[in-house]
matplotlib code that plots the C-alpha trace (Angstrom):
import matplotlib.pyplot as plt

x = [-57.1, -54.4, -51.1, -49.3, -49.1, -51.3, -49.8, -51.4, -48.5, -48.3, -46.5, -48.1, -47.6, -49.9, -46.9, -47.2, -43.4, -42.8, -39.6, -41.1, -43.4, -40.6, -39.4, -42.5, -42.1, -38.8, -39.9, -43.3, -40.9, -39.1, -42.4, -43.5, -40.3, -40.9, -43.8, -46.6, -49.3, -49.2, -51.7, -50.0, -52.2, -52.0, -53.6, -54.1, -57.0, -58.6, -59.0, -60.3, -61.5, -59.6, -60.4, -63.1, -65.4, -67.9, -68.0, -67.9, -70.9, -72.7, -71.8, -70.4, -66.8, -66.4, -66.8, -62.8, -62.3, -64.5, -62.7, -59.7, -60.4, -61.8, -58.8, -57.0, -59.0, -58.2, -54.5, -52.5, -50.0, -48.6, -45.8, -45.5, -43.0, -43.0, -42.5, -40.9, -42.6, -40.9, -39.3, -42.5, -45.7, -46.6, -50.3, -52.1, -50.5, -51.4, -55.5, -55.6, -54.5, -57.0, -60.0, -59.4, -59.2, -62.7, -64.8, -67.6, -70.7, -69.8, -66.6, -64.6, -62.4, -59.1, -59.7, -57.9, -55.1, -54.5, -52.3, -51.1, -47.9, -46.1, -43.0, -41.4, -39.3, -38.4, -36.8, -36.2, -33.7, -31.8, -29.1, -31.1, -33.4, -36.7, -35.9, -37.3, -40.3, -40.6, -39.8, -43.4, -45.0, -44.1, -45.0, -48.8, -49.3, -47.7, -50.0, -52.7, -52.4, -50.2, -46.9, -43.8, -40.8, -38.0, -36.0, -36.6, -34.6, -34.3, -33.0, -31.2, -30.4, -33.4, -33.1, -29.8, -30.5, -33.2, -31.9, -34.1, -36.2, -37.0, -34.3, -31.8, -28.4, -26.8, -27.4, -26.9, -29.7, -31.9, -31.2, -32.0, -35.7, -36.1, -35.2, -37.7, -40.8, -39.5, -38.9, -42.1, -43.8, -41.8, -43.1, -46.8, -46.7, -44.7, -47.4, -50.3, -49.2]
y = [3.2, 0.5, 0.9, -1.4, -1.2, -3.3, -5.0, -7.1, -9.1, -11.0, -12.1, -11.8, -15.1, -17.8, -20.7, -23.1, -23.4, -19.1, -17.9, -14.8, -16.4, -17.5, -13.9, -12.4, -14.9, -13.7, -10.0, -11.2, -11.9, -9.0, -6.9, -9.2, -8.9, -4.6, -4.8, -5.2, -7.1, -8.8, -11.1, -12.7, -13.9, -16.2, -14.7, -18.3, -18.1, -15.0, -16.0, -13.5, -13.4, -11.3, -7.7, -6.8, -3.6, -5.6, -8.1, -5.5, -3.7, -6.8, -8.5, -6.0, -6.8, -10.5, -11.8, -12.7, -8.5, -7.5, -9.7, -8.9, -4.6, -5.5, -7.0, -3.9, -1.7, -2.7, -2.8, 0.1, -0.4, -3.5, -5.9, -7.2, -9.3, -8.9, -11.2, -10.5, -11.6, -9.9, -7.2, -6.1, -6.9, -10.4, -10.9, -12.1, -9.4, -6.6, -8.1, -7.7, -4.4, -3.6, -5.3, -3.9, 0.0, -0.4, 1.7, -0.4, 1.4, 3.7, 4.2, 7.0, 6.4, 3.8, 4.4, 1.1, 2.1, 5.8, 6.7, 3.1, 2.4, 0.0, -1.8, -4.1, -6.8, -9.4, -12.6, -13.5, -16.1, -13.2, -11.3, -8.1, -9.9, -8.7, -5.0, -3.7, -5.0, -3.3, -0.1, -0.9, -1.9, 1.1, 3.7, 1.8, 1.8, 5.4, 6.7, 4.9, 7.2, 4.8, 6.0, 3.4, 3.2, 4.3, 1.3, -2.0, -5.6, -7.5, -11.1, -12.0, -15.9, -17.0, -20.5, -20.7, -18.0, -20.0, -23.0, -25.9, -24.4, -21.2, -19.0, -17.1, -18.5, -15.1, -13.8, -10.1, -10.6, -11.7, -8.9, -6.6, -8.5, -8.2, -4.9, -3.5, -5.7, -3.5, -0.3, -0.4, -0.8, 2.2, 4.5, 3.6, 4.6, 7.5, 8.5, 7.6, 9.8]
z = [63.2, 64.2, 65.4, 62.7, 59.2, 56.9, 53.6, 51.1, 49.4, 46.5, 43.1, 39.7, 39.1, 39.1, 38.6, 41.5, 41.5, 40.8, 41.9, 42.4, 44.8, 46.8, 47.0, 48.0, 50.9, 52.2, 51.8, 54.2, 56.6, 56.6, 57.3, 60.0, 61.5, 61.3, 62.9, 60.3, 60.0, 56.1, 54.4, 51.5, 48.7, 45.6, 42.3, 41.4, 44.4, 42.3, 38.4, 36.5, 32.8, 30.1, 30.8, 28.3, 28.5, 26.9, 29.5, 32.1, 30.7, 30.6, 33.7, 36.1, 37.6, 38.2, 41.7, 42.2, 41.1, 43.5, 46.5, 45.8, 45.7, 49.2, 50.0, 48.3, 50.3, 53.7, 53.7, 53.6, 51.0, 48.7, 48.2, 44.8, 43.1, 39.5, 37.1, 33.6, 30.7, 27.2, 29.0, 30.6, 33.5, 33.6, 32.0, 35.3, 37.0, 33.9, 34.3, 37.6, 37.8, 34.8, 36.6, 40.2, 38.6, 37.5, 39.6, 41.3, 42.6, 45.5, 44.7, 43.6, 40.5, 41.6, 44.8, 45.9, 44.4, 45.8, 48.3, 48.8, 49.4, 47.2, 47.6, 44.4, 43.7, 41.0, 39.8, 36.6, 34.8, 32.9, 34.1, 34.8, 37.2, 36.0, 35.6, 32.4, 34.0, 37.0, 35.2, 33.6, 36.8, 38.6, 35.8, 35.9, 39.5, 39.9, 37.2, 38.9, 42.1, 44.5, 46.3, 44.5, 47.0, 45.0, 46.9, 44.7, 44.5, 41.2, 41.9, 38.4, 37.6, 39.7, 38.6, 40.6, 43.2, 45.4, 48.2, 48.4, 51.3, 49.3, 50.8, 48.6, 49.0, 48.5, 52.3, 51.3, 48.7, 51.3, 53.6, 50.7, 50.1, 53.9, 54.0, 51.0, 53.7, 56.9, 54.8, 53.3, 57.2, 58.0, 55.1, 55.8, 59.8, 58.6, 56.0, 58.4, 60.9]

ax = plt.figure().add_subplot(projection="3d")
ax.plot(x, y, z, "-o")
ax.set_aspect("equal")
plt.show()
């Protein structure tokens, strides 16, 4: 077993200029600075049809769903930056969870989620920064076996929060995001002992 924590990092958005994609990169820097091995992916590279039980019965889990599950299995924990859509989870993030929660042949139920340590964050143009959506993401992941860390950061007024280079203009908020990544690394290592 590696001495380093392995973390899968992604934003729950496929939009090219997503604020949450910018935010996840800052958390990745914090995790890597703390010693973690981080794989940063883009959900746009793993397109999946809307979850449909009939489609699953006819064709099984889509290839990108299986690829994503393999990535999840290979990592100790997840860093997820969660857009808020209408006070809840984004459709693409929910669909990704729905497909990857399906049991593949030879797997135990929810195997790619159970015991994985997760750190959440969000950025939103609204004044709450996506907090309402984080509540739903936290509940979903907790109910399927993830250990969701209590600390989270929501960045409000996201359209004004980022500098041209992708960093946050507020240094204290940048530190909070980097600390989420570092804390996730620490918790994974403690749990693995």
